[in-house]
Biopython code that builds the backbone (N, CA, C, O; Angstrom):
import numpy as np
from Bio.PDB.StructureBuilder import StructureBuilder

atoms = [
    (1, "MET", "N", (64.024, 87.263, 103.548)),
    (1, "MET", "CA", (65.279, 87.485, 102.861)),
    (1, "MET", "C", (65.797, 86.189, 102.249)),
    (1, "MET", "O", (66.292, 86.202, 101.122)),
    (2, "ALA", "N", (65.694, 85.064, 102.971)),
    (2, "ALA", "CA", (66.167, 83.786, 102.444)),
    (2, "ALA", "C", (65.384, 83.415, 101.196)),
    (2, "ALA", "O", (65.947, 82.879, 100.242)),
    (3, "GLU", "N", (64.086, 83.697, 101.202)),
    (3, "GLU", "CA", (63.260, 83.410, 100.029)),
    (3, "GLU", "C", (63.688, 84.264, 98.845)),
    (3, "GLU", "O", (63.704, 83.800, 97.705)),
    (4, "GLU", "N", (64.037, 85.525, 99.127)),
    (4, "GLU", "CA", (64.507, 86.397, 98.057)),
    (4, "GLU", "C", (65.800, 85.876, 97.466)),
    (4, "GLU", "O", (65.979, 85.894, 96.248)),
    (5, "MET", "N", (66.709, 85.411, 98.319)),
    (5, "MET", "CA", (67.972, 84.884, 97.824)),
    (5, "MET", "C", (67.737, 83.627, 96.992)),
    (5, "MET", "O", (68.434, 83.406, 96.002)),
    (6, "ALA", "N", (66.773, 82.809, 97.377)),
    (6, "ALA", "CA", (66.462, 81.603, 96.621)),
    (6, "ALA", "C", (65.882, 81.949, 95.257)),
    (6, "ALA", "O", (65.970, 81.151, 94.324)),
    (7, "ASN", "N", (65.295, 83.124, 95.134)),
    (7, "ASN", "CA", (64.723, 83.575, 93.861)),
    (7, "ASN", "C", (65.677, 84.495, 93.116)),
    (7, "ASN", "O", (65.239, 85.317, 92.311)),
    (8, "GLY", "N", (66.945, 84.372, 93.365)),
    (8, "GLY", "CA", (67.928, 85.185, 92.655)),
    (8, "GLY", "C", (67.901, 86.638, 93.068)),
    (8, "GLY", "O", (68.243, 87.504, 92.263)),
    (9, "GLY", "N", (67.506, 86.940, 94.298)),
    (9, "GLY", "CA", (67.481, 88.316, 94.761)),
    (9, "GLY", "C", (66.176, 89.013, 94.465)),
    (9, "GLY", "O", (66.056, 90.218, 94.683)),
    (10, "ARG", "N", (65.197, 88.281, 93.973)),
    (10, "ARG", "CA", (63.913, 88.890, 93.625)),
    (10, "ARG", "C", (62.887, 88.631, 94.713)),
    (10, "ARG", "O", (62.890, 87.583, 95.359)),
    (11, "ASN", "N", (62.027, 89.587, 94.898)),
    (11, "ASN", "CA", (60.926, 89.452, 95.842)),
    (11, "ASN", "C", (59.668, 89.205, 95.028)),
    (11, "ASN", "O", (59.209, 90.091, 94.307)),
    (12, "LEU", "N", (59.116, 88.022, 95.139)),
    (12, "LEU", "CA", (57.962, 87.657, 94.327)),
    (12, "LEU", "C", (56.650, 87.792, 95.085)),
    (12, "LEU", "O", (55.627, 87.262, 94.652)),
    (13, "GLU", "N", (56.668, 88.490, 96.204)),
    (13, "GLU", "CA", (55.489, 88.672, 97.036)),
    (13, "GLU", "C", (54.413, 89.447, 96.278)),
    (13, "GLU", "O", (54.711, 90.414, 95.578)),
    (14, "ASN", "N", (53.184, 89.023, 96.421)),
    (14, "ASN", "CA", (52.025, 89.675, 95.794)),
    (14, "ASN", "C", (52.134, 89.755, 94.276)),
    (14, "ASN", "O", (51.600, 90.678, 93.662)),
    (15, "GLY", "N", (52.816, 88.800, 93.676)),
    (15, "GLY", "CA", (52.914, 88.764, 92.226)),
    (15, "GLY", "C", (53.853, 89.806, 91.655)),
    (15, "GLY", "O", (53.995, 89.898, 90.435)),
    (16, "ARG", "N", (54.495, 90.589, 92.499)),
    (16, "ARG", "CA", (55.429, 91.602, 92.018)),
    (16, "ARG", "C", (56.823, 91.000, 91.913)),
    (16, "ARG", "O", (57.235, 90.204, 92.757)),
    (17, "ASP", "N", (57.519, 91.378, 90.898)),
    (17, "ASP", "CA", (58.870, 90.880, 90.675)),
    (17, "ASP", "C", (59.816, 92.077, 90.743)),
    (17, "ASP", "O", (60.056, 92.733, 89.730)),
    (18, "HIS", "N", (60.349, 92.363, 91.914)),
    (18, "HIS", "CA", (61.300, 93.453, 92.042)),
    (18, "HIS", "C", (62.483, 93.000, 92.883)),
    (18, "HIS", "O", (62.349, 92.171, 93.783)),
    (19, "TYR", "N", (63.630, 93.557, 92.575)),
    (19, "TYR", "CA", (64.850, 93.177, 93.265)),
    (19, "TYR", "C", (64.986, 93.969, 94.546)),
    (19, "TYR", "O", (64.630, 95.146, 94.607)),
    (20, "PHE", "N", (65.512, 93.302, 95.583)),
    (20, "PHE", "CA", (65.770, 94.053, 96.814)),
    (20, "PHE", "C", (66.999, 94.907, 96.573)),
    (20, "PHE", "O", (67.882, 94.536, 95.799)),
    (21, "ASN", "N", (67.054, 96.035, 97.228)),
    (21, "ASN", "CA", (68.092, 97.015, 96.957)),
    (21, "ASN", "C", (69.083, 97.121, 98.100)),
    (21, "ASN", "O", (68.757, 96.889, 99.265)),
    (22, "TYR", "N", (70.298, 97.477, 97.731)),
    (22, "TYR", "CA", (71.283, 97.863, 98.718)),
    (22, "TYR", "C", (70.998, 99.311, 99.088)),
    (22, "TYR", "O", (70.139, 99.932, 98.461)),
    (23, "PRO", "N", (71.679, 99.874, 100.075)),
    (23, "PRO", "CA", (71.408, 101.245, 100.497)),
    (23, "PRO", "C", (71.470, 102.241, 99.352)),
    (23, "PRO", "O", (72.171, 102.035, 98.361)),
    (24, "SER", "N", (70.741, 103.296, 99.504)),
    (24, "SER", "CA", (70.596, 104.328, 98.485)),
    (24, "SER", "C", (71.924, 104.982, 98.145)),
    (24, "SER", "O", (72.837, 105.037, 98.968)),
    (25, "VAL", "N", (72.013, 105.474, 96.918)),
    (25, "VAL", "CA", (73.208, 106.171, 96.452)),
    (25, "VAL", "C", (73.435, 107.464, 97.236)),
    (25, "VAL", "O", (74.548, 107.990, 97.230)),
    (26, "ASP", "N", (72.414, 107.984, 97.907)),
    (26, "ASP", "CA", (72.546, 109.237, 98.649)),
    (26, "ASP", "C", (73.585, 109.157, 99.756)),
    (26, "ASP", "O", (74.162, 110.180, 100.124)),
    (27, "ILE", "N", (73.839, 107.981, 100.292)),
    (27, "ILE", "CA", (74.792, 107.887, 101.391)),
    (27, "ILE", "C", (76.172, 107.419, 100.937)),
    (27, "ILE", "O", (77.050, 107.194, 101.770)),
    (28, "LEU", "N", (76.372, 107.273, 99.639)),
    (28, "LEU", "CA", (77.685, 106.903, 99.138)),
    (28, "LEU", "C", (78.543, 108.159, 98.998)),
    (28, "LEU", "O", (78.007, 109.244, 98.775)),
    (29, "PRO", "N", (79.870, 108.031, 99.125)),
    (29, "PRO", "CA", (80.744, 109.190, 99.218)),
    (29, "PRO", "C", (80.812, 110.099, 97.994)),
    (29, "PRO", "O", (80.986, 111.305, 98.165)),
    (30, "CYS", "N", (80.686, 109.593, 96.786)),
    (30, "CYS", "CA", (80.818, 110.455, 95.618)),
    (30, "CYS", "C", (80.074, 109.837, 94.437)),
    (30, "CYS", "O", (79.746, 108.650, 94.456)),
    (31, "PRO", "N", (79.807, 110.650, 93.406)),
    (31, "PRO", "CA", (79.159, 110.089, 92.219)),
    (31, "PRO", "C", (80.045, 108.997, 91.617)),
    (31, "PRO", "O", (81.269, 109.130, 91.610)),
    (32, "GLY", "N", (79.460, 107.953, 91.128)),
    (32, "GLY", "CA", (80.226, 106.851, 90.552)),
    (32, "GLY", "C", (80.612, 105.798, 91.572)),
    (32, "GLY", "O", (81.068, 104.716, 91.203)),
    (33, "SER", "N", (80.435, 106.098, 92.848)),
    (33, "SER", "CA", (80.820, 105.120, 93.851)),
    (33, "SER", "C", (79.867, 103.934, 93.871)),
    (33, "SER", "O", (80.255, 102.836, 94.267)),
    (34, "GLN", "N", (78.628, 104.142, 93.449)),
    (34, "GLN", "CA", (77.706, 103.016, 93.368)),
    (34, "GLN", "C", (78.164, 102.053, 92.270)),
    (34, "GLN", "O", (78.075, 100.836, 92.430)),
    (35, "THR", "N", (78.648, 102.599, 91.163)),
    (35, "THR", "CA", (79.182, 101.766, 90.081)),
    (35, "THR", "C", (80.416, 101.004, 90.553)),
    (35, "THR", "O", (80.570, 99.815, 90.275)),
    (36, "LEU", "N", (81.284, 101.697, 91.264)),
    (36, "LEU", "CA", (82.484, 101.050, 91.792)),
    (36, "LEU", "C", (82.120, 99.923, 92.746)),
    (36, "LEU", "O", (82.691, 98.834, 92.680)),
    (37, "LEU", "N", (81.179, 100.186, 93.622)),
    (37, "LEU", "CA", (80.761, 99.169, 94.578)),
    (37, "LEU", "C", (80.163, 97.962, 93.855)),
    (37, "LEU", "O", (80.407, 96.821, 94.249)),
    (38, "ALA", "N", (79.385, 98.205, 92.807)),
    (38, "ALA", "CA", (78.820, 97.097, 92.021)),
    (38, "ALA", "C", (79.928, 96.291, 91.357)),
    (38, "ALA", "O", (79.870, 95.061, 91.337)),
    (39, "ARG", "N", (80.936, 96.968, 90.812)),
    (39, "ARG", "CA", (82.059, 96.256, 90.187)),
    (39, "ARG", "C", (82.802, 95.393, 91.197)),
    (39, "ARG", "O", (83.181, 94.261, 90.899)),
    (40, "LEU", "N", (83.005, 95.933, 92.384)),
    (40, "LEU", "CA", (83.692, 95.156, 93.425)),
    (40, "LEU", "C", (82.860, 93.949, 93.830)),
    (40, "LEU", "O", (83.402, 92.868, 94.061)),
    (41, "ARG", "N", (81.536, 94.129, 93.918)),
    (41, "ARG", "CA", (80.668, 93.029, 94.343)),
    (41, "ARG", "C", (80.645, 91.884, 93.340)),
    (41, "ARG", "O", (80.568, 90.720, 93.734)),
    (42, "ILE", "N", (80.711, 92.197, 92.050)),
    (42, "ILE", "CA", (80.678, 91.120, 91.060)),
    (42, "ILE", "C", (82.081, 90.656, 90.670)),
    (42, "ILE", "O", (82.232, 89.639, 89.993)),
    (43, "GLY", "N", (83.105, 91.397, 91.093)),
    (43, "GLY", "CA", (84.478, 90.969, 90.841)),
    (43, "GLY", "C", (85.030, 91.350, 89.485)),
    (43, "GLY", "O", (86.072, 90.836, 89.077)),
    (44, "HIS", "N", (84.352, 92.244, 88.777)),
    (44, "HIS", "CA", (84.818, 92.666, 87.455)),
    (44, "HIS", "C", (85.236, 94.123, 87.509)),
    (44, "HIS", "O", (84.392, 95.016, 87.573)),
    (45, "THR", "N", (86.540, 94.362, 87.483)),
    (45, "THR", "CA", (87.066, 95.719, 87.494)),
    (45, "THR", "C", (88.036, 95.872, 86.334)),
    (45, "THR", "O", (88.494, 94.888, 85.754)),
    (46, "TYR", "N", (88.340, 97.121, 86.006)),
    (46, "TYR", "CA", (89.310, 97.360, 84.933)),
    (46, "TYR", "C", (90.677, 96.813, 85.308)),
    (46, "TYR", "O", (91.444, 96.397, 84.440)),
    (47, "LEU", "N", (90.973, 96.814, 86.571)),
    (47, "LEU", "CA", (92.279, 96.358, 87.051)),
    (47, "LEU", "C", (92.443, 94.842, 86.962)),
    (47, "LEU", "O", (93.521, 94.358, 86.617)),
    (48, "THR", "N", (91.394, 94.095, 87.266)),
    (48, "THR", "CA", (91.523, 92.633, 87.370)),
    (48, "THR", "C", (91.100, 91.881, 86.114)),
    (48, "THR", "O", (91.448, 90.709, 85.966)),
    (49, "GLN", "N", (90.374, 92.503, 85.220)),
    (49, "GLN", "CA", (89.848, 91.807, 84.038)),
    (49, "GLN", "C", (90.566, 92.240, 82.766)),
    (49, "GLN", "O", (89.936, 92.771, 81.851)),
    (50, "ARG", "N", (91.851, 92.023, 82.700)),
    (50, "ARG", "CA", (92.623, 92.361, 81.512)),
    (50, "ARG", "C", (93.222, 91.102, 80.904)),
    (50, "ARG", "O", (93.293, 90.052, 81.544)),
    (51, "ASP", "N", (93.642, 91.230, 79.676)),
    (51, "ASP", "CA", (94.287, 90.123, 78.999)),
    (51, "ASP", "C", (95.677, 90.588, 78.602)),
    (51, "ASP", "O", (95.776, 91.564, 77.859)),
    (52, "PRO", "N", (96.731, 89.971, 79.037)),
    (52, "PRO", "CA", (96.815, 88.760, 79.839)),
    (52, "PRO", "C", (96.435, 89.027, 81.305)),
    (52, "PRO", "O", (96.417, 90.168, 81.765)),
    (53, "GLN", "N", (96.139, 87.957, 82.003)),
    (53, "GLN", "CA", (95.737, 88.018, 83.410)),
    (53, "GLN", "C", (96.795, 88.754, 84.230)),
    (53, "GLN", "O", (97.954, 88.339, 84.236)),
    (54, "PRO", "N", (96.430, 89.839, 84.925)),
    (54, "PRO", "CA", (97.408, 90.531, 85.768)),
    (54, "PRO", "C", (97.704, 89.741, 87.047)),
    (54, "PRO", "O", (96.861, 88.990, 87.538)),
    (55, "TYR", "N", (98.901, 89.923, 87.566)),
    (55, "TYR", "CA", (99.328, 89.251, 88.794)),
    (55, "TYR", "C", (99.702, 90.288, 89.839)),
    (55, "TYR", "O", (100.164, 91.379, 89.504)),
    (56, "CYS", "N", (99.505, 89.951, 91.086)),
    (56, "CYS", "CA", (99.913, 90.803, 92.205)),
    (56, "CYS", "C", (101.439, 90.866, 92.204)),
    (56, "CYS", "O", (102.106, 89.831, 92.190)),
    (57, "GLU", "N", (101.986, 92.071, 92.219)),
    (57, "GLU", "CA", (103.434, 92.225, 92.158)),
    (57, "GLU", "C", (104.130, 91.690, 93.412)),
    (57, "GLU", "O", (105.282, 91.259, 93.351)),
    (58, "ASP", "N", (103.430, 91.720, 94.539)),
    (58, "ASP", "CA", (104.038, 91.266, 95.792)),
    (58, "ASP", "C", (103.897, 89.764, 96.016)),
    (58, "ASP", "O", (104.818, 89.117, 96.514)),
    (59, "CYS", "N", (102.741, 89.211, 95.647)),
    (59, "CYS", "CA", (102.436, 87.805, 95.962)),
    (59, "CYS", "C", (102.605, 86.863, 94.780)),
    (59, "CYS", "O", (102.706, 85.650, 94.961)),
    (60, "LEU", "N", (102.637, 87.414, 93.572)),
    (60, "LEU", "CA", (102.750, 86.633, 92.343)),
    (60, "LEU", "C", (101.592, 85.651, 92.166)),
    (60, "LEU", "O", (101.785, 84.535, 91.684)),
    (61, "VAL", "N", (100.391, 86.074, 92.559)),
    (61, "VAL", "CA", (99.171, 85.294, 92.344)),
    (61, "VAL", "C", (98.269, 86.113, 91.418)),
    (61, "VAL", "O", (98.418, 87.333, 91.342)),
    (62, "PRO", "N", (97.334, 85.464, 90.712)),
    (62, "PRO", "CA", (96.422, 86.217, 89.841)),
    (62, "PRO", "C", (95.685, 87.300, 90.630)),
    (62, "PRO", "O", (95.173, 87.048, 91.721)),
    (63, "LEU", "N", (95.642, 88.492, 90.070)),
    (63, "LEU", "CA", (94.997, 89.626, 90.725)),
    (63, "LEU", "C", (93.489, 89.484, 90.644)),
    (63, "LEU", "O", (92.934, 89.276, 89.565)),
    (64, "SER", "N", (92.834, 89.595, 91.779)),
    (64, "SER", "CA", (91.378, 89.514, 91.849)),
    (64, "SER", "C", (90.890, 90.491, 92.910)),
    (64, "SER", "O", (91.671, 90.965, 93.736)),
    (65, "VAL", "N", (89.607, 90.787, 92.884)),
    (65, "VAL", "CA", (89.013, 91.655, 93.899)),
    (65, "VAL", "C", (89.189, 91.011, 95.268)),
    (65, "VAL", "O", (89.521, 91.692, 96.238)),
    (66, "GLN", "N", (88.970, 89.718, 95.351)),
    (66, "GLN", "CA", (89.138, 88.977, 96.610)),
    (66, "GLN", "C", (90.553, 89.179, 97.160)),
    (66, "GLN", "O", (90.734, 89.465, 98.344)),
    (67, "HIS", "N", (91.550, 89.028, 96.287)),
    (67, "HIS", "CA", (92.935, 89.168, 96.726)),
    (67, "HIS", "C", (93.221, 90.592, 97.204)),
    (67, "HIS", "O", (93.837, 90.782, 98.253)),
    (68, "LEU", "N", (92.775, 91.593, 96.438)),
    (68, "LEU", "CA", (93.031, 92.985, 96.800)),
    (68, "LEU", "C", (92.376, 93.378, 98.118)),
    (68, "LEU", "O", (92.980, 94.080, 98.930)),
    (69, "LEU", "N", (91.152, 92.930, 98.329)),
    (69, "LEU", "CA", (90.402, 93.384, 99.495)),
    (69, "LEU", "C", (90.651, 92.575, 100.763)),
    (69, "LEU", "O", (90.619, 93.142, 101.855)),
    (70, "VAL", "N", (90.897, 91.283, 100.659)),
    (70, "VAL", "CA", (90.977, 90.490, 101.893)),
    (70, "VAL", "C", (92.182, 89.554, 102.012)),
    (70, "VAL", "O", (92.396, 88.996, 103.089)),
    (71, "GLU", "N", (92.968, 89.359, 100.971)),
    (71, "GLU", "CA", (94.024, 88.359, 101.051)),
    (71, "GLU", "C", (95.448, 88.885, 101.012)),
    (71, "GLU", "O", (96.312, 88.328, 101.689)),
    (72, "CYS", "N", (95.729, 89.922, 100.257)),
    (72, "CYS", "CA", (97.109, 90.353, 100.015)),
    (72, "CYS", "C", (97.808, 90.772, 101.312)),
    (72, "CYS", "O", (97.365, 91.707, 101.979)),
    (73, "PRO", "N", (98.898, 90.082, 101.672)),
    (73, "PRO", "CA", (99.591, 90.406, 102.919)),
    (73, "PRO", "C", (100.254, 91.778, 102.908)),
    (73, "PRO", "O", (100.480, 92.351, 103.974)),
    (74, "SER", "N", (100.572, 92.320, 101.739)),
    (74, "SER", "CA", (101.222, 93.630, 101.700)),
    (74, "SER", "C", (100.250, 94.772, 102.028)),
    (74, "SER", "O", (100.677, 95.913, 102.205)),
    (75, "LEU", "N", (98.956, 94.473, 102.110)),
    (75, "LEU", "CA", (97.954, 95.500, 102.408)),
    (75, "LEU", "C", (97.346, 95.340, 103.806)),
    (75, "LEU", "O", (96.294, 95.913, 104.090)),
    (76, "ILE", "N", (97.988, 94.578, 104.663)),
    (76, "ILE", "CA", (97.442, 94.292, 105.996)),
    (76, "ILE", "C", (97.204, 95.570, 106.797)),
    (76, "ILE", "O", (96.141, 95.728, 107.398)),
    (77, "GLU", "N", (98.170, 96.480, 106.813)),
    (77, "GLU", "CA", (98.019, 97.699, 107.609)),
    (77, "GLU", "C", (96.858, 98.557, 107.125)),
    (77, "GLU", "O", (96.078, 99.063, 107.931)),
    (78, "LEU", "N", (96.742, 98.722, 105.810)),
    (78, "LEU", "CA", (95.616, 99.498, 105.260)),
    (78, "LEU", "C", (94.289, 98.808, 105.549)),
    (78, "LEU", "O", (93.300, 99.455, 105.891)),
    (79, "ARG", "N", (94.285, 97.500, 105.406)),
    (79, "ARG", "CA", (93.063, 96.736, 105.663)),
    (79, "ARG", "C", (92.624, 96.914, 107.108)),
    (79, "ARG", "O", (91.438, 97.089, 107.386)),
    (80, "TYR", "N", (93.568, 96.868, 108.013)),
    (80, "TYR", "CA", (93.234, 97.044, 109.422)),
    (80, "TYR", "C", (92.711, 98.458, 109.692)),
    (80, "TYR", "O", (91.783, 98.644, 110.479)),
    (81, "ARG", "N", (93.316, 99.452, 109.033)),
    (81, "ARG", "CA", (92.914, 100.837, 109.252)),
    (81, "ARG", "C", (91.512, 101.131, 108.732)),
    (81, "ARG", "O", (90.731, 101.798, 109.411)),
    (82, "TYR", "N", (91.181, 100.641, 107.535)),
    (82, "TYR", "CA", (89.922, 101.025, 106.895)),
    (82, "TYR", "C", (88.832, 99.961, 106.942)),
    (82, "TYR", "O", (87.651, 100.294, 106.840)),
    (83, "LEU", "N", (89.194, 98.701, 107.091)),
    (83, "LEU", "CA", (88.206, 97.634, 106.994)),
    (83, "LEU", "C", (88.129, 96.791, 108.266)),
    (83, "LEU", "O", (87.733, 95.627, 108.212)),
    (84, "CYS", "N", (88.497, 97.359, 109.389)),
    (84, "CYS", "CA", (88.601, 96.574, 110.629)),
    (84, "CYS", "C", (87.286, 95.946, 111.069)),
    (84, "CYS", "O", (87.307, 94.944, 111.784)),
    (85, "ARG", "N", (86.150, 96.493, 110.671)),
    (85, "ARG", "CA", (84.860, 95.916, 111.073)),
    (85, "ARG", "C", (84.488, 94.670, 110.273)),
    (85, "ARG", "O", (83.478, 94.028, 110.562)),
    (86, "CYS", "N", (85.276, 94.331, 109.294)),
    (86, "CYS", "CA", (84.963, 93.193, 108.425)),
    (86, "CYS", "C", (85.713, 91.927, 108.814)),
    (86, "CYS", "O", (85.739, 90.957, 108.057)),
    (87, "ARG", "N", (86.315, 91.940, 109.984)),
    (87, "ARG", "CA", (87.051, 90.762, 110.438)),
    (87, "ARG", "C", (86.154, 89.876, 111.278)),
    (87, "ARG", "O", (85.224, 90.340, 111.937)),
    (88, "GLY", "N", (86.459, 88.583, 111.236)),
    (88, "GLY", "CA", (85.769, 87.653, 112.116)),
    (88, "GLY", "C", (86.150, 87.953, 113.556)),
    (88, "GLY", "O", (87.283, 88.352, 113.823)),
    (89, "ARG", "N", (85.241, 87.772, 114.471)),
    (89, "ARG", "CA", (85.489, 88.123, 115.877)),
    (89, "ARG", "C", (86.618, 87.304, 116.491)),
    (89, "ARG", "O", (87.464, 87.842, 117.206)),
    (90, "ASP", "N", (86.630, 86.032, 116.215)),
    (90, "ASP", "CA", (87.637, 85.168, 116.838)),
    (90, "ASP", "C", (88.873, 84.982, 115.974)),
    (90, "ASP", "O", (89.994, 84.951, 116.483)),
    (91, "SER", "N", (88.672, 84.858, 114.669)),
    (91, "SER", "CA", (89.770, 84.483, 113.793)),
    (91, "SER", "C", (90.583, 85.659, 113.272)),
    (91, "SER", "O", (91.766, 85.498, 112.974)),
    (92, "GLY", "N", (89.982, 86.830, 113.157)),
    (92, "GLY", "CA", (90.676, 87.969, 112.573)),
    (92, "GLY", "C", (90.723, 87.909, 111.058)),
    (92, "GLY", "O", (91.389, 88.733, 110.431)),
    (93, "VAL", "N", (90.032, 86.956, 110.460)),
    (93, "VAL", "CA", (89.986, 86.808, 109.010)),
    (93, "VAL", "C", (89.003, 87.827, 108.431)),
    (93, "VAL", "O", (87.929, 88.048, 108.990)),
    (94, "TYR", "N", (89.374, 88.439, 107.320)),
    (94, "TYR", "CA", (88.487, 89.394, 106.643)),
    (94, "TYR", "C", (87.568, 88.641, 105.693)),
    (94, "TYR", "O", (87.975, 87.655, 105.080)),
    (95, "TYR", "N", (86.338, 89.103, 105.573)),
    (95, "TYR", "CA", (85.350, 88.456, 104.720)),
    (95, "TYR", "C", (84.920, 89.391, 103.602)),
    (95, "TYR", "O", (84.478, 90.511, 103.862)),
    (96, "ILE", "N", (85.045, 88.941, 102.365)),
    (96, "ILE", "CA", (84.680, 89.756, 101.212)),
    (96, "ILE", "C", (83.207, 90.159, 101.262)),
    (96, "ILE", "O", (82.855, 91.263, 100.847)),
    (97, "SER", "N", (82.345, 89.278, 101.766)),
    (97, "SER", "CA", (80.921, 89.589, 101.839)),
    (97, "SER", "C", (80.654, 90.765, 102.777)),
    (97, "SER", "O", (79.677, 91.489, 102.587)),
    (98, "GLN", "N", (81.494, 90.966, 103.770)),
    (98, "GLN", "CA", (81.334, 92.097, 104.668)),
    (98, "GLN", "C", (82.015, 93.345, 104.126)),
    (98, "GLN", "O", (81.536, 94.458, 104.344)),
    (99, "VAL", "N", (83.124, 93.170, 103.426)),
    (99, "VAL", "CA", (83.846, 94.319, 102.888)),
    (99, "VAL", "C", (83.004, 95.064, 101.854)),
    (99, "VAL", "O", (83.000, 96.295, 101.846)),
    (100, "VAL", "N", (82.297, 94.353, 100.989)),
    (100, "VAL", "CA", (81.503, 95.007, 99.947)),
    (100, "VAL", "C", (79.999, 94.851, 100.163)),
    (100, "VAL", "O", (79.212, 95.196, 99.282)),
    (101, "GLY", "N", (79.596, 94.345, 101.307)),
    (101, "GLY", "CA", (78.177, 94.201, 101.627)),
    (101, "GLY", "C", (77.592, 95.504, 102.145)),
    (101, "GLY", "O", (78.270, 96.531, 102.144)),
    (102, "PRO", "N", (76.347, 95.475, 102.587)),
    (102, "PRO", "CA", (75.695, 96.686, 103.088)),
    (102, "PRO", "C", (76.446, 97.340, 104.246)),
    (102, "PRO", "O", (76.368, 98.557, 104.417)),
    (103, "ALA", "N", (77.164, 96.562, 105.035)),
    (103, "ALA", "CA", (77.917, 97.129, 106.160)),
    (103, "ALA", "C", (79.061, 98.024, 105.697)),
    (103, "ALA", "O", (79.594, 98.801, 106.490)),
    (104, "CYS", "N", (79.445, 97.927, 104.431)),
    (104, "CYS", "CA", (80.564, 98.733, 103.951)),
    (104, "CYS", "C", (80.223, 100.216, 103.922)),
    (104, "CYS", "O", (81.112, 101.047, 103.736)),
    (105, "LEU", "N", (78.961, 100.558, 104.101)),
    (105, "LEU", "CA", (78.560, 101.956, 104.110)),
    (105, "LEU", "C", (78.478, 102.525, 105.516)),
    (105, "LEU", "O", (78.087, 103.679, 105.696)),
    (106, "ALA", "N", (78.837, 101.736, 106.506)),
    (106, "ALA", "CA", (78.782, 102.188, 107.901)),
    (106, "ALA", "C", (79.904, 103.186, 108.178)),
    (106, "ALA", "O", (80.971, 103.108, 107.568)),
    (107, "PRO", "N", (79.665, 104.125, 109.098)),
    (107, "PRO", "CA", (80.729, 105.065, 109.476)),
    (107, "PRO", "C", (81.955, 104.312, 110.001)),
    (107, "PRO", "O", (81.830, 103.317, 110.714)),
    (108, "GLY", "N", (83.126, 104.800, 109.639)),
    (108, "GLY", "CA", (84.360, 104.178, 110.103)),
    (108, "GLY", "C", (84.833, 103.042, 109.211)),
    (108, "GLY", "O", (85.880, 102.448, 109.469)),
    (109, "HIS", "N", (84.081, 102.734, 108.174)),
    (109, "HIS", "CA", (84.445, 101.672, 107.230)),
    (109, "HIS", "C", (84.525, 102.333, 105.869)),
    (109, "HIS", "O", (83.530, 102.871, 105.384)),
    (110, "ASP", "N", (85.663, 102.304, 105.261)),
    (110, "ASP", "CA", (85.773, 103.013, 103.999)),
    (110, "ASP", "C", (86.606, 102.245, 102.981)),
    (110, "ASP", "O", (87.828, 102.380, 102.921)),
    (111, "VAL", "N", (85.920, 101.442, 102.190)),
    (111, "VAL", "CA", (86.589, 100.672, 101.150)),
    (111, "VAL", "C", (87.172, 101.601, 100.081)),
    (111, "VAL", "O", (88.148, 101.248, 99.420)),
    (112, "TYR", "N", (86.575, 102.790, 99.910)),
    (112, "TYR", "CA", (87.063, 103.744, 98.918)),
    (112, "TYR", "C", (88.410, 104.331, 99.331)),
    (112, "TYR", "O", (89.316, 104.437, 98.504)),
    (113, "LYS", "N", (88.553, 104.713, 100.599)),
    (113, "LYS", "CA", (89.835, 105.229, 101.082)),
    (113, "LYS", "C", (90.890, 104.132, 101.067)),
    (113, "LYS", "O", (92.057, 104.389, 100.772)),
    (114, "TYR", "N", (90.480, 102.915, 101.384)),
    (114, "TYR", "CA", (91.395, 101.770, 101.351)),
    (114, "TYR", "C", (91.970, 101.597, 99.938)),
    (114, "TYR", "O", (93.185, 101.491, 99.767)),
    (115, "LEU", "N", (91.104, 101.570, 98.945)),
    (115, "LEU", "CA", (91.557, 101.399, 97.562)),
    (115, "LEU", "C", (92.375, 102.591, 97.094)),
    (115, "LEU", "O", (93.350, 102.435, 96.359)),
    (116, "GLY", "N", (91.973, 103.787, 97.525)),
    (116, "GLY", "CA", (92.699, 104.994, 97.134)),
    (116, "GLY", "C", (94.109, 105.021, 97.687)),
    (116, "GLY", "O", (95.061, 105.290, 96.954)),
    (117, "GLU", "N", (94.248, 104.748, 98.962)),
    (117, "GLU", "CA", (95.567, 104.775, 99.579)),
    (117, "GLU", "C", (96.455, 103.643, 99.067)),
    (117, "GLU", "O", (97.676, 103.785, 99.015)),
    (118, "ALA", "N", (95.844, 102.524, 98.690)),
    (118, "ALA", "CA", (96.607, 101.409, 98.115)),
    (118, "ALA", "C", (97.024, 101.696, 96.673)),
    (118, "ALA", "O", (97.862, 100.987, 96.114)),
    (119, "GLY", "N", (96.436, 102.741, 96.068)),
    (119, "GLY", "CA", (96.780, 103.106, 94.703)),
    (119, "GLY", "C", (95.964, 102.406, 93.637)),
    (119, "GLY", "O", (96.318, 102.465, 92.459)),
    (120, "PHE", "N", (94.880, 101.745, 94.017)),
    (120, "PHE", "CA", (94.080, 100.982, 93.065)),
    (120, "PHE", "C", (92.839, 101.726, 92.577)),
    (120, "PHE", "O", (92.282, 101.360, 91.542)),
    (121, "LEU", "N", (92.397, 102.745, 93.282)),
    (121, "LEU", "CA", (91.121, 103.382, 92.978)),
    (121, "LEU", "C", (90.997, 103.877, 91.532)),
    (121, "LEU", "O", (89.952, 103.658, 90.919)),
    (122, "PRO", "N", (92.006, 104.529, 90.963)),
    (122, "PRO", "CA", (91.849, 104.992, 89.565)),
    (122, "PRO", "C", (91.687, 103.842, 88.555)),
    (122, "PRO", "O", (91.147, 104.047, 87.468)),
    (123, "ASN", "N", (92.153, 102.638, 88.910)),
    (123, "ASN", "CA", (92.128, 101.519, 87.973)),
    (123, "ASN", "C", (90.993, 100.542, 88.201)),
    (123, "ASN", "O", (90.866, 99.566, 87.461)),
    (124, "VAL", "N", (90.162, 100.781, 89.211)),
    (124, "VAL", "CA", (89.073, 99.851, 89.500)),
    (124, "VAL", "C", (87.899, 100.241, 88.647)),
    (124, "VAL", "O", (86.849, 99.601, 88.712)),
]
sb = StructureBuilder()
sb.init_structure("model")
sb.init_model(0)
sb.init_chain("A")
sb.init_seg("    ")
for serial, (resi, resn, name, xyz) in enumerate(atoms, 1):
    if name == "N":
        sb.init_residue(resn, " ", resi, " ")
    sb.init_atom(name, np.array(xyz, "f"), 0.0, 1.0, " ", f" {name:<3s}", serial, name[0])
structure = sb.get_structure()
């Protein structure tokens, strides 16, 4: 895996050049959720990539995927309810790599419900 990451996510074993994949679309909750997950992973959503730069209404900081998923204090309760497995064991800090990583498809973890209840899902 480390070698794949060093090659930009490509597996060059046996002369083949193919990208390693995240879990199959079959286990995602609805059609289009794979696209949504990809947008969250790269940080480009309809909500955060507008001109002029949108700001969080509660925090008055530039709106970003990072801020929406792991930083905004006004979403602490929702984050705890839907993303509790993405916290550090000792610190309680949420990690973006865990929120949108392969673990985000585990039972009991639902970034889609989190975004929906926060009111962001239609705009992501």
